[in-house]
C-alpha positions as CSV (number, residue, x, y, z in Angstrom):
1,M,0.0,0.0,0.0
2,A,1.5,3.3,-1.1
3,V,2.0,6.0,1.5
4,P,2.7,9.7,0.6
5,Y,6.3,10.8,1.1
6,R,5.2,14.4,1.5
7,S,2.1,16.6,1.6
8,T,1.5,20.3,1.0
9,E,0.0,22.6,3.5
10,I,-3.8,22.9,3.4
11,F,-4.7,25.6,0.8
12,T,-7.8,27.7,0.6
13,E,-9.3,29.7,-2.2
14,T,-7.1,32.6,-1.1
15,T,-3.9,30.7,-0.5
16,L,-3.9,28.3,-3.4
17,P,-0.6,29.1,-5.3
18,A,-1.0,30.6,-8.8
19,A,1.4,28.0,-10.0
20,L,-1.1,25.3,-9.3
21,R,-3.8,27.2,-11.3
22,G,-1.5,27.3,-14.4
23,E,-0.4,24.3,-16.5
24,H,2.2,22.3,-14.6
25,K,3.3,18.7,-14.0
26,T,4.9,16.4,-11.5
27,K,8.4,15.1,-11.9
28,A,9.2,11.7,-13.4
29,G,8.3,8.9,-10.9
30,V,6.0,11.2,-8.8
31,W,2.3,10.6,-8.5
32,G,0.0,13.2,-6.9
33,V,-3.3,13.0,-5.2
34,I,-5.4,16.2,-4.9
35,Q,-7.5,15.9,-1.8
36,V,-10.3,18.3,-1.5
37,I,-11.2,18.6,2.2
38,E,-14.1,21.1,1.7
39,G,-15.8,22.5,-1.4
40,E,-15.1,21.7,-5.0
41,L,-12.1,22.2,-7.4
42,G,-11.9,21.9,-11.1
43,F,-9.2,19.6,-12.4
44,S,-8.1,19.5,-16.0
45,L,-5.6,17.5,-18.0
46,V,-3.8,18.9,-21.0
47,N,-4.4,15.8,-23.1
48,G,-8.0,16.9,-23.6
49,D,-9.8,14.5,-21.3
50,G,-11.9,17.4,-20.0
51,E,-12.5,18.8,-16.6
52,T,-13.3,16.7,-13.5
53,I,-14.9,18.2,-10.5
54,L,-12.9,17.2,-7.4
55,T,-14.8,16.9,-4.1
56,P,-14.0,15.3,-0.7
57,D,-15.4,12.0,-2.1
58,N,-13.6,12.3,-5.4
59,P,-9.9,13.1,-5.2
60,G,-7.8,13.8,-8.3
61,L,-5.0,11.4,-9.4
62,I,-2.0,13.0,-11.1
63,L,0.3,10.6,-13.0
64,P,4.0,11.2,-13.3
65,E,4.8,14.1,-15.7
66,Q,1.1,14.6,-16.5
67,L,0.3,18.2,-17.5
68,H,-2.6,19.5,-15.6
69,W,-4.1,22.5,-13.8
70,V,-6.8,23.2,-11.2
71,E,-9.5,25.8,-11.2
72,L,-11.2,27.5,-8.3
73,M,-15.0,27.0,-8.1
74,G,-15.6,28.8,-4.8
75,P,-14.5,28.3,-1.2
76,V,-12.3,25.3,-0.9
77,R,-9.8,23.6,1.4
78,V,-7.4,21.4,-0.5
79,Q,-4.1,19.5,0.1
80,V,-1.8,17.7,-2.4
81,H,-0.1,14.4,-1.4
82,F,3.0,13.1,-3.3
83,Y,3.9,9.4,-3.8
84,D,6.9,7.6,-5.3
85,E,4.6,4.7,-6.4
86,A,1.1,4.6,-7.8
87,P,-1.4,5.2,-5.0
88,D,-4.7,3.3,-4.7
89,L,-7.4,5.9,-4.3
90,R,-9.6,3.4,-2.5
91,D,-7.0,3.4,0.3
92,H,-6.0,7.0,0.0
93,H,-8.2,8.4,2.8
94,R,-6.9,5.9,5.3
95,N,-3.3,7.1,4.7
96,T,-3.7,10.8,4.4
97,G,-5.6,13.6,6.0
98,P,-5.3,17.2,7.0
99,S,-3.0,16.2,9.8
100,A,-0.3,15.1,7.4
101,A,2.9,17.1,7.8
102,P,2.9,19.9,5.3
103,M,5.8,20.5,2.8
104,A,6.4,23.2,0.3
105,I,5.4,22.4,-3.3
106,T,8.5,21.6,-5.4
107,E,7.2,18.9,-7.8
């Protein structure tokens, strides 16, 4: 079972970094999970798969080097968790949470 090796701080609609709202990607070998704690967040992939609405019950999976961006849809609390192996989203909520130690975004 994959466990995140680091997590960001919890962001709100006013603290979400502009870099996350623009097109960006994780490094090779790094998976990400966007965990919405409260509210909704738009999640889009550059490959044209369309926008997904992320909610507390629907986290977003980011594959290594996958170009993506997020879009604010209103008040939100969100955290990003980084893995060095593919996470199983069915187990994700058991291994993460707002109490995870925050780290700066560098992926």
